[in-house]
C-alpha positions, 0 to 999 in steps of 0.5 A: 090615225090617219095614216093607221089604214095606209101602214096596215095596206101597205104591210100586206101588200108590200111585206106579205102579197106582193112578195108572195105572188113573184116568188109564186109565179116565179117558182112556176115558170123558168126563167125567160133569158129574152124577154123584157119588162118595161115598168111604169109606175104612173104613166100609161104609156112609155115615158121618154126615159123608157122609149128609146129603150123599148124602141131598139130592143124592138128593133134588134128582134129576139126579145119578147118585150112587156109594158105593164103600167100601175097607175101610182096617184093616177088611178084608184087603189084598187086599179093599181092593186089589179096591176100591180098583180099583173105586173109581177106575174110578169116580170116573175119570168123576166131576165129584164127589168126597166123602170125610170121612177120610184118603185114600191113593188120592185123594192118589196119582192126578191127578185131570181137570180141572174135578174137585171133590174135597170133604174134609167130615172126619168131626170137627167142631172141633179137639180131638185132632191128625192128619194132619201134625199127628201126624208122628213121633208114637207115632200117626203115620206119619213125616214122611217117610211122609207126603210120600212117601205123601200122604194128604192131597192134591187137596182142592177144598175142605175143609168145616169148623166154624168159621173158628177152626179154619181154622189146624190144618186146614192144618196138618194137611193141609200147606196152609198155602199153600192156606188159602182152600181150608179153608172154614167153611162148616159140618159136615153131620153138625151139620143134625140136631140142629135138626129138632126131629122128630129130637130129639124121635123120638130121645128117644122112642127112648132111653125105649122102651128104656130104661123105667127111665128114664123118671123119670130123667136120661141120662148118656151115656158117649162115649169115643174109643177107645185105641191104633191102629185095627186093635187100637181099644179102649175105656177100662174105668177107670170105676167103674160100681158107685160111679156106680149106688151114688151116682147110680142114684136119679136118673141112668141111664148109657148107653155109646156106644163107638167103632165101631172097637172091636170087643170093647166092656167088658162091663156086669155083670148086676147093674148093668143097671138103671143102665149100658146099652150102646146103641152097636148100638141108636143113633147117636151123633146119636141120643144126643147129642139124648137125653142130658142130660150127656156124659162123654167124654175126647177125642173130637170130639163134644164139640163137638156136644155144646154146640151143646146147650149141656148139661153135659159131663165130661171124664174124663181119666185117662190125659192125659199118656199120650194126649199123648205119643201123640196130642197136642192143637191147643190146651191142654186143660184150658183148651179144655175147656168142663167139668171135666177128672176123673181119678177116678169120685169125681171125676166122682160129686161133679161130678154130685151138685152139678151144678145149681150147678156147671154153667157154662152160659156158658162152654159157649156160648163154646166153642160160639161158638168153634168151631162158629159155622158150624153152624146147621143149614144146613151141607149146604145150603152145602157143596152151594153150592160145587159150582157155585162 
């Protein structure tokens, strides 16, 4: 019974109101061939997959560029509604629409003839499942919901990081009959990793923020969130005191939590010379560029990190639970290009002997399989599709 109001709201907006607003506005305005709208479903500002595309179009000049933020699951339902109406009006005369997340707003309208909609997705590779792949799992909606209230429709192009993962996106977006629209041209957020100036600036920034790292190597701990977006939490299973005791002479540990997490774990004051939370101070791109080792779990950031061919550790203490909650496109332990650890002691043991145990070739093969289209020129290829 609790689902009835939600279904009524979705029916009223996605089946009637939102399509009507778009169609009405489109009928009033001529299509602007040089207008591009960037649709952010959750975050207030442009996120990493869209920012390079916006920046390049701005640099080229001649385009009318607009950013629309919906605030899905981040602001009140009333504000989401108002933001959606405003976005529909802005999109109604746009020839190009870019987004990087699931969107009921895009999926419920009938786009004008000739409009190109780019789903650039916010992650590389194909790691944890999403979209139709999670139908009837704890994380996802029901198959009925996904069919009747679609979140993954109307994409002209879906841009991905390699040919290997096309099948996974076809499944997730229910595009098995349109695989040609899933194009392995790369992910724009990865271009920055090929910029020596950006890499150098990131390394300089972290040394400035962490003077204690001057003579020590940097371990990045960047886990994905647990639970649903509205109640996202970071794992707090790593024994930081044990990490400091064993590794503190040679390493510092930097934590970077998922942007959905509002209440982050607090690092005890007596560990401040070893472990630091730089979630607010540095972007994930900067931290990937500046770190010597990356510890994650189920986050797709490991695909980006593979571009540097540095050691990765997978802290998967709750693997079975996560399989049940969301699942993976590939066998987790066979796919991951580094050790899967269930305890802090296993992590320490690996790092102590990392020079002998790190298998760079395994990371290189992972990179070749899942990131072959990410060569520093993804943004160029994505924008070339505007005129295709």
